[in-house]
N, CA, C and O of each residue as an XYZ file, in Angstrom:
268
protein
N     243.396     85.129      6.384
C     241.976     85.303      6.064
C     241.838     86.308      4.925
O     242.595     87.272      4.812
N     240.859     86.046      4.102
C     240.576     86.930      2.986
C     239.157     87.453      3.132
O     238.269     86.749      3.612
N     238.952     88.706      2.709
C     237.636     89.337      2.839
C     237.220     89.872      1.484
O     237.998     90.544      0.807
N     235.967     89.567      1.082
C     235.439     90.060     -0.186
C     234.000     90.497      0.006
O     233.286     89.981      0.865
N     233.587     91.457     -0.809
C     232.193     91.906     -0.819
C     231.598     91.486     -2.153
O     232.100     91.849     -3.216
N     230.520     90.715     -2.080
C     229.859     90.204     -3.279
C     228.522     90.897     -3.482
O     227.784     91.123     -2.524
N     228.213     91.231     -4.712
C     226.897     91.769     -5.068
C     226.000     90.571     -5.349
O     226.324     89.732     -6.189
N     224.877     90.490     -4.650
C     223.990     89.331     -4.784
C     222.566     89.811     -5.073
O     221.988     90.585     -4.310
N     222.018     89.335     -6.188
C     220.644     89.683     -6.565
C     219.663     88.642     -6.046
O     219.994     87.460     -5.947
N     218.450     89.088     -5.714
C     217.383     88.183     -5.322
C     217.107     88.150     -3.827
O     216.161     87.497     -3.386
N     217.928     88.850     -3.036
C     217.703     88.877     -1.582
C     216.710     89.992     -1.264
O     216.836     91.114     -1.755
N     215.710     89.657     -0.425
C     214.722     90.697     -0.137
C     214.240     90.715      1.313
O     213.575     91.667      1.724
N     214.561     89.685      2.093
C     213.998     89.629      3.441
C     214.963     88.956      4.418
O     216.038     88.488      4.043
N     214.548     88.925      5.657
C     215.378     88.339      6.705
C     215.602     86.847      6.481
O     216.653     86.316      6.841
N     214.629     86.172      5.892
C     214.806     84.749      5.589
C     215.956     84.556      4.588
O     216.747     83.622      4.722
N     216.042     85.432      3.596
C     217.134     85.385      2.619
C     218.469     85.531      3.344
O     219.408     84.768      3.116
N     218.529     86.513      4.207
C     219.750     86.784      4.976
C     220.153     85.559      5.787
O     221.312     85.144      5.750
N     219.217     84.984      6.508
C     219.520     83.847      7.372
C     219.933     82.619      6.571
O     220.840     81.894      6.981
N     219.285     82.373      5.437
C     219.619     81.175      4.669
C     221.024     81.262      4.076
O     221.742     80.263      4.036
N     221.414     82.440      3.621
C     222.767     82.613      3.075
C     223.805     82.493      4.180
O     224.797     81.779      4.028
N     223.585     83.185      5.291
C     224.555     83.142      6.390
C     224.712     81.722      6.940
O     225.824     81.296      7.250
N     223.606     80.995      7.059
C     223.662     79.618      7.576
C     224.402     78.694      6.602
O     225.226     77.879      7.018
N     224.106     78.823      5.318
C     224.761     77.979      4.312
C     226.263     78.219      4.287
O     227.042     77.270      4.191
N     226.672     79.471      4.372
C     228.099     79.781      4.327
C     228.808     79.360      5.616
O     229.954     78.913      5.583
N     228.130     79.504      6.731
C     228.717     79.060      7.997
C     228.981     77.555      7.952
O     229.947     77.072      8.543
N     228.124     76.821      7.253
C     228.264     75.380      7.120
C     229.535     74.949      6.406
O     229.999     73.823      6.589
N     230.105     75.842      5.586
C     231.362     75.513      4.910
C     232.546     76.287      5.506
O     233.628     76.324      4.920
N     232.330     76.902      6.673
C     233.421     77.575      7.378
C     233.696     78.997      6.945
O     234.825     79.477      7.049
N     232.654     79.684      6.454
C     232.810     81.059      5.979
C     231.966     81.989      6.840
O     230.774     81.753      7.038
N     232.594     83.053      7.354
C     231.845     84.091      8.074
C     231.224     85.016      7.031
O     231.906     85.476      6.115
N     229.929     85.286      7.174
C     229.237     86.128      6.193
C     228.355     87.147      6.888
O     227.759     86.877      7.931
N     228.286     88.327      6.284
C     227.392     89.389      6.755
C     226.593     89.867      5.551
O     227.158     90.377      4.584
N     225.286     89.699      5.613
C     224.401     90.086      4.512
C     223.857     91.485      4.774
O     223.390     91.782      5.873
N     223.920     92.343      3.756
C     223.339     93.677      3.824
C     222.222     93.725      2.786
O     222.480     93.863      1.590
N     220.976     93.611      3.255
C     219.836     93.578      2.335
C     219.662     94.889      1.587
O     219.308     94.890      0.408
N     219.910     96.004      2.264
C     219.737     97.321      1.638
C     220.668     97.529      0.458
O     220.264     98.073     -0.569
N     221.906     97.100      0.601
C     222.896     97.263     -0.468
C     222.973     96.042     -1.379
O     223.668     96.057     -2.395
N     222.247     94.975     -1.002
C     222.256     93.707     -1.749
C     223.682     93.164     -1.888
O     224.122     92.782     -2.972
N     224.393     93.143     -0.740
C     225.750     92.620     -0.727
C     225.905     91.556      0.352
O     225.162     91.518      1.332
N     226.894     90.694      0.140
C     227.287     89.716      1.142
C     228.790     89.887      1.330
O     229.561     89.712      0.387
N     229.201     90.228      2.543
C     230.612     90.339      2.865
C     231.045     89.016      3.456
O     230.479     88.558      4.449
N     232.049     88.397      2.849
C     232.521     87.098      3.305
C     233.957     87.206      3.786
O     234.765     87.947      3.227
N     234.258     86.450      4.839
C     235.618     86.353      5.345
C     235.925     84.864      5.462
O     235.207     84.117      6.127
N     237.005     84.450      4.805
C     237.293     83.019      4.737
C     238.797     82.765      4.610
O     239.576     83.666      4.300
N     239.175     81.520      4.858
C     240.558     81.085      4.732
C     240.702     80.396      3.378
O     240.177     79.299      3.192
N     241.409     81.023      2.423
C     241.518     80.430      1.089
C     242.222     79.071      1.075
O     242.114     78.336      0.093
N     242.932     78.731      2.132
C     243.565     77.415      2.213
C     242.529     76.325      2.510
O     242.768     75.146      2.250
N     241.377     76.731      3.056
C     240.343     75.762      3.426
C     239.128     75.805      2.514
O     238.491     74.779      2.279
N     238.802     76.994      1.996
C     237.602     77.166      1.170
C     237.972     77.961     -0.075
O     238.582     79.027      0.016
N     237.604     77.442     -1.222
C     237.856     78.159     -2.471
C     236.720     79.167     -2.705
O     235.570     78.928     -2.334
N     237.073     80.297     -3.328
C     236.096     81.340     -3.595
C     234.912     80.795     -4.404
O     233.768     81.185     -4.173
N     235.192     79.894     -5.348
C     234.136     79.316     -6.180
C     233.121     78.550     -5.336
O     231.937     78.511     -5.674
N     233.580     77.937     -4.233
C     232.657     77.217     -3.338
C     231.665     78.189     -2.701
O     230.487     77.872     -2.534
N     232.156     79.364     -2.353
C     231.296     80.382     -1.730
C     230.214     80.809     -2.719
O     229.035     80.874     -2.370
N     230.620     81.098     -3.948
C     229.667     81.511     -4.982
C     228.638     80.410     -5.214
O     227.441     80.686     -5.286
N     229.093     79.170     -5.330
C     228.191     78.041     -5.557
C     227.208     77.884     -4.406
O     226.025     77.627     -4.632
N     227.680     78.034     -3.190
C     226.818     77.886     -2.014
C     225.704     78.939     -2.023
O     224.552     78.623     -1.725
N     226.038     80.176     -2.361
C     225.024     81.244     -2.434
C     224.035     80.944     -3.560
O     222.824     81.077     -3.379
N     224.552     80.541     -4.718
C     223.673     80.265     -5.857
C     222.792     79.043     -5.600
O     221.666     78.981     -6.092
N     223.290     78.074     -4.836
C     222.480     76.906     -4.478
C     221.296     77.285     -3.592
O     220.318     76.543     -3.508
N     221.384     78.437     -2.932
C     220.274     78.921     -2.111
C     219.234     79.665     -2.958
O     218.186     80.062     -2.450
N     219.529     79.851     -4.246
C     218.562     80.479     -5.149
C     218.842     81.941     -5.482
O     217.958     82.638     -5.979
N     220.048     82.412     -5.217
C     220.395     83.811     -5.467
C     221.458     83.905     -6.546
O     222.173     82.938     -6.812
N     221.559     85.071     -7.165
C     222.537     85.289     -8.250
C     223.683     86.151     -7.746
O     223.472     87.261     -7.257
N     224.897     85.629     -7.870
C     226.086     86.396     -7.511
C     226.552     87.114     -8.774
O     226.811     86.479     -9.796
N     226.659     88.446     -8.699
C     227.099     89.261     -9.832
C     228.609     89.421     -9.718
O     229.118     89.908     -8.709
N     229.325     89.002    -10.772
C     230.781     89.106    -10.725
C     231.310     90.015    -11.799
O     232.521     90.212    -11.899
């Protein structure tokens, strides 16, 4: 398992948190959103999910991942 912390712009409420966590869970990624720090901590198996898929999934929800 690999763990990364992503800086994500555009999150402001509990709905944002839930939509990101639900979308990532759908592709097999455990995620913890911290609204105060505007971060998403992801834990995933790189053999099953590519990092780019995680970024795309977050951006498809309408948020910007800062890399």
